[in-house]
C-alpha positions in Angstrom: 6.6 4.0 -8.1 5.6 2.1 -5.0 2.2 1.6 -4.5 0.8 2.2 -1.1 -1.5 -0.1 0.6 -5.0 1.0 1.3 -4.5 2.9 4.8 -1.7 5.5 4.1 -3.1 5.2 0.6 -6.2 6.4 2.5 -4.0 8.9 4.1 -2.5 11.0 1.3 -5.6 11.9 -0.3 -6.4 13.8 2.4 -3.1 15.5 2.6 -3.2 19.3 1.0 -1.3 19.6 -2.2 2.0 21.2 -1.6 1.7 21.0 1.8 5.6 20.1 3.9 4.9 17.5 5.8 5.8 15.4 9.6 4.9 12.1 9.3 4.8 10.7 13.3 5.6 6.8 13.4 6.5 6.5 9.6 8.2 3.1 10.1 9.8 1.6 5.9 9.2 5.8 5.6 6.7 4.7 2.6 4.5 7.3 3.1 6.9 10.4 3.0 7.8 9.0 -0.7 4.9 9.0 -1.6 4.2 11.9 -1.2 7.4 13.4 -2.6 7.9 11.1 -5.2 4.5 11.2 -6.4 4.2 15.7 -6.0 2.4 16.0 -3.5 4.9 17.8 -0.8 8.1 18.9 -1.8 9.4 17.8 1.5 9.0 16.3 4.0 10.2 15.2 8.0 9.9 11.3 8.4 10.1 10.3 12.6 9.9 7.8 14.5 10.5 6.7 17.9 12.7 3.9 17.6 15.8 3.5 15.8 15.0 0.3 13.9 12.1 1.3 11.5 14.0 4.6 11.3 16.8 2.7 9.6 14.3 0.9 7.5 12.8 4.0 6.6 16.5 6.0 5.9 17.1 2.4 3.2 14.2 3.0 1.7 14.8 6.8 0.6 18.1 6.5 -0.3 16.7 3.6 -2.3 14.8 5.8 -4.6 17.2 8.5 -4.7 15.4 11.4 -2.7 16.8 14.4 -0.8 13.9 15.9 0.1 13.2 13.6 3.2 14.7 13.7 6.6 14.3 11.8 8.8 14.9 12.1 12.5 14.7 10.3 16.1 12.4 10.9 18.7 8.7 10.9 20.5 5.6 12.0 19.0 6.2 15.6 17.8 9.1 16.6 19.9 11.9 16.2 17.0 9.7 18.5 14.6 9.4 22.6 14.5 6.0 24.4 14.0 7.6 26.3 11.3 9.0 23.5 9.4 5.4 21.8 8.4 2.4 22.5 7.1 0.9 18.8 7.4 1.1 16.9 10.5 0.6 13.0 9.3 -0.5 10.0 12.0 -1.4 6.5 11.3 -1.1 3.4 12.5 -1.5 4.3 16.1 -4.3 3.7 18.8 -6.5 7.0 19.2 -5.2 7.4 22.7 -1.5 7.9 21.3 -1.9 9.7 18.7 -4.0 12.3 20.8 -1.7 12.2 23.6 1.1 13.6 20.7 -0.8 16.1 19.9 -2.1 17.0 23.6 1.7 17.5 23.7 2.8 19.8 20.8 0.3 22.3 21.3 1.4 24.3 19.0 -0.4 22.0 16.7 -3.2 24.4 17.8 -3.4 26.9 15.1 -5.5 26.5 11.9 -2.5 26.5 9.6 -1.5 23.3 10.4 -4.3 20.9 8.7 -4.1 17.2 10.9 -4.5 13.7 8.8 -4.7 11.2 11.7 -6.0 7.7 11.3 -6.1 5.3 14.1 -6.3 1.7 14.7 -7.8 1.7 17.1 -10.5 4.0 19.4 -11.1 6.7 16.9 -14.4 7.0 19.3 -11.5 9.0 22.5 -9.9 10.9 19.0 -13.0 12.3 18.2 -13.8 13.4 22.1 -9.9 14.6 22.1 -10.5 16.7 18.9 -13.6 18.1 19.4 -12.8 19.5 23.5 -9.7 21.1 22.2 -11.0 23.4 19.4 -10.7 20.9 16.6 -13.0 20.4 13.3 -12.8 17.7 11.9 -13.1 18.9 7.7 -13.7 15.0 6.9 -13.1 11.5 7.1 -12.9 8.2 5.3 -13.1 5.0 5.8 -11.1 1.9 4.3 -11.2 -2.1 4.5 -7.4 -2.8 4.7 -6.6 -6.8 6.1 -10.2 -7.2 6.3 -10.2 -4.4 9.1 -11.6 -1.1 8.2 -10.2 1.5 9.7 -10.9 5.7 9.6 -8.6 8.9 8.8 -9.8 12.3 9.8 -9.1 15.0 8.4 -8.8 18.5 11.2 -8.5 21.7 11.2 -7.8 24.3 14.6 -10.6 26.2 14.9 -11.0 27.2 18.9 -14.3 25.9 19.2 -14.6 23.4 21.7 -16.9 20.9 22.3 -18.5 17.0 23.4 -20.0 15.7 20.9 -22.8 13.0 20.6 -22.5 9.6 20.9 -23.5 8.9 17.4 -20.9 11.6 16.3 -18.1 10.6 18.7 -19.0 6.3 16.8 -18.8 7.3 13.4 -17.4 11.4 13.2 -18.0 13.0 10.0 -18.7 9.4 7.4 -22.3 9.4 5.3 -22.8 5.6 4.0 -22.4 7.3 0.3 -19.5 4.1 0.3 -18.8 0.8 0.3 -16.0 1.1 2.7 -18.0 4.2 5.4 -21.0 2.0 5.2 -18.9 -1.2 6.4 -18.1 1.4 8.8 -21.1 2.7 10.0 -22.5 -1.1 10.7 -19.3 -2.1 12.4 -20.4 1.0 15.3 -24.4 -0.2 15.1 -22.9 -3.7 16.0 -21.0 -2.9 18.9 -24.0 -0.4 20.0 -26.4 -3.7 19.8 -24.1 -5.8 21.3 -24.6 -3.7 24.1 -27.9 -3.3 24.2 -28.6 -6.6 24.1 -26.3 -7.4 27.1 -28.2 -4.2 28.6 -31.3 -6.7 28.1 -30.4 -9.8 29.6 -29.4 -7.8 33.3 -33.6 -6.3 33.1 -31.2 -2.9 32.6 -33.2 0.3 30.6 -31.6 0.1 26.6 -33.3 3.2 25.5 -30.3 4.9 25.8 -28.2 2.9 23.0 -32.0 2.7 20.5 -31.9 5.9 19.8 -27.9 5.8 19.6 -28.5 2.1 17.6 -31.4 4.0 15.1 -29.2 6.9 14.8 -26.7 4.9 13.2 -29.3 2.5 10.7 -30.8 5.6 9.1 
């Protein structure tokens, strides 16, 4: 049984046991295969916008002899019906792209769905979109892969819309209780520190960023 790389493994740990999953941007289909083989999910829909990755997924699925994973070619959630899934995973894309995928599928605004999202970039954009569109971020877990630190977000629709503050935008629900979480928080603090330094050079007010920086480090 093939092991997942760190990012996808972290995604798999947040998938509710027994959930029917739609994996968007499945690429080689490694996540759906793992979820079914491990008995986490009874069946999965592996989706990708490109035919080549989907061919790779089909090949890998056939190799392990799994019949409960269906592959579908299409953009985002356009090829998934609301009554077919309980959980949606989107990994390996930018935060803006993930937000657009969810924006184009308004049916996900229902608390019966669990969203497991792993943005490669612009996690702050994704957090803002989720909060402003009524999704509650239940948990986040940071993970390191190839010397880069990422976050995995688990969210459910609550209907409560708000605009998060800058600290939440930067680190969400991450807490400094694990090594990778600390690395992620420190990375965000360095970004803010560079903004402070830039504004200082231009004799601009840095008080807002100083406040954010201190909160990130507490």
